[in-house]
N, C-alpha and C positions, 0 to 999 in steps of 0.2 A: 777185719773179718772179710774173707774173700773166697770165691768158688775154687780157684786154682792157686793154691798156696805157693807151689814152686815157681810158677810163672810170675807171681808178684815178687817173690824174693829176687828173681833174676832181674826184673824191671828196675827195682829200687837199688839193687847192687850196681847196675850199669849207670843209673841216673845220679845217685848220691855217693856211691862208693861204699855202701853198707856191705857187711859180711853177715851171713846167717844161713842156717840150715834147718830143715824140718826136725822138730824135737822128738823126744821119746814118747811112747804111747801113754805113759802115766801123766804126761802134761797135755794130752790131746794133740800132740804134734806141734804145739806152740813154738814158734821160732822167735828167739830174741835176736834182733838185728843189732849189730855193733858198728861203731865208727871209731877207728884208731883204738880198738880194743875195749871200748866202753859202750854200754847199751844205749841205744837211741830210740828204738821203737820195737813193736812186736807185730808179727803177722801170723794169722791163724786161719785155717780152713773153716768155712762156715759149716756148722754141724749142730744137730739137736743135742739136748742134754744127755741122751743115751748114747751119743757118739755116732749116730747114723747121719747120713746126708739129708738135708732138708729138701722137701719137694712140695711146693716150688722153692727154688733157691732164693734166699733174701738178697736184696741189693748189696753190692760190695760197699764197705763204708770204713772210714777212719773214725775211731772213737777217742775222744778226749777223756783222760782219767784225771780226776781231782783227788789229791791226797787228803786223807782224814786220819785222825788218831783212833777213831772207832767207826768201822763200817756200820755196825748195828745201831749205834746211837744216831748216826747221821741218817740212816734209813727211817728211824722213828721220827726224827725232826722233819724229814722230807714228806712223810705221809701226813703229818699234822698240818702242813701248809699246802697240800694239794698235789704233791708229787706222786708218781706211780712207780712201783717196783717192777722193772722189766726182768731182772734176774736177781734173786735174793742173795744175801750174803753167803759166800762159800770160801772155805780155806783152799789155798793153792799150795799144797805141801807145806814146807816151812818158809815159803817165799813171802806170803802175805795173805790178806783176806780181801775179797773183791765183791762188788755188786754193780748192777747197771740200773739206772733210774731214768725216768722221763720227767722233766719239769712240767708244771701245769700247762704250759703252752705246747708241749710235745717234743721239745728238744731232748735228745737222749745223750747221756754222759755216763762214764764209769766212775766208781769210787775205788780207791786203793788204800788199804791199811797195811803199811809196810812192816815186814818182819825182817827176813834176811836179804830181801831185794828191795832197795829203796826207790827204784824207778830209773828215769833217764840219768845217765852218767855224764853226758855231754849235751849242752844246749848252746844256742846263740852263736853257732859257727856253721860254716858251709856243710850242708847235708844233715843238720840237726834241727830239732824243734826250736822255734824262736817265739811263737805266739799261739794262743788259742782264742777264738772269737765266737761269741754267741750272736746269731741273728735270730730275732724273736719278734713275734707279732705284738707283744706288749712289754716294752722294756721296763716300765715302772713296776709291773707285777713280777716280772722275772727278777729284777733287782731285789725286791723284797724276799722272794723265795730263796735265792742264794745267800743273802745276808742272814736269814733265819736258819738255814740248813747247815752251813759249813763253819763259820761265816766267811763270805767274801763281800766286802763292802763296795757297792756301786758308787762311783765318784765321777762327776763330769770331767772329761779330759781337759787339762790345762794347756794341751799342745796347740800352738797357733795353727789355725786352719782345720782343726778337728772339732769344730763346734757341733754339738749334738751327739758326739761320740762319748760313750761311757767306758771307764776303766773299772775293772774289778781289782780291789786292793786287799792285800793281807798285811796288816800293819801299815807301813808307809810304802810298800812295794806293789807296783802294778804287776799282776800275774795273768791278766787276760782282758779281753775287751768285749763290748756289747754294742750292737747297732740295731736299728729298726729294720724289720724285714721288708718294709716298703721300698727299700733301695735294691732289693733282689728281683730277679725275673718273676713275672706272675706265676703263681702256683708253687713257688719254692716253700717247702715246709720249714718251721723253726728247726735250727740245727746249730751244732758247734762245728767250727772250721779249724783245721790244723794248718799252721804255717811252718814251712821249712825254710831255713836261711840258705841262701845261695850267694855266691860271689858275683855271678853274671846271669841275670834273669833271662835275657834274650837267648843266650847259648843253651841254657838248661831247657827252656821251652822248645827250642828247635830240636834238641836231642830227644826230649820226651815225645814230640810229635813223630819223629822218625821211628820211635819204638812202639808206636801205636796209640799214644795218648791223644785225648781230645783237648783242644785248647778252648776253654769256656770263656776266658777273658784274656785277650792278648796282653803282652807287657804294657804297662802304663805307669806313669809317675804319679805319686800321691804324697800326702804330707809325711808319711813315715818312711818313704823310700820308693823303690821301683818294684812292682809285683805283677803277678799273673795268677790266674786260676786254671787248674788242669783237672781232668778226669783220667785216671790211669786206664790201661787197656781193658780192665774189667769194670770200670765205672766208678771207682772210689775217687771222690773229689778231695783235692787239697790245693793249698796255695803255696807259692814260692815268693820270697821277698829278699831283695838286697836292701837291708834296712839302713837308714841314716840316723834313726833314733834307737838307741839300745833298748832292748826289751828284757824282762826279767821273769820268765816263767818259773813257777815253784812246783 
């Protein structure tokens, strides 16, 4: 969700090679961005439910969507364990059903009940989603919330050098991560972070900066690879990573 939709489409096209265009009025102009012909992300102009432009304009943000077999059932479970409905369940034509929720600590995420549109068609390669990560003020409470709501089971990471890091698992597959917010800059609210895979972090960061992005965390090496944190020219925050450990978002 972003104030200037076309400018965002142009930025990510040049940075990651995405293709996309503003959609028809019946979808609120939603743009499905593709990479090699497969959907990788969506970009939409910030708007009120009635289609008008918000005033004041909300911050630009990337939203992580978690798959569910039933949006309505998941909303009920989320409410039972302290979650708050930000946007109630709604059908998106024949594509699926969606909702937006805030967990008890305040981190916002989306829910997607797929019908004809399953979601991302390409992951874990240059320019595509590779990981989603929750930074929260209370990892234990957040872990209980997501386990009760979806479920995604919080499991301590077995990766060497990642002590204190939690993986969310569905079955035996890691689908996301969680870390304590005390490692973030002071004042950072609980949030989900999207990570996009890139072949060369340093060159992507340099290109993003030339295009008007802000480098929040310059390229650095960590246990899962080399990464950086960026804010696009309109302020939406995301990470890029050249991963040395394969990730498996679902």
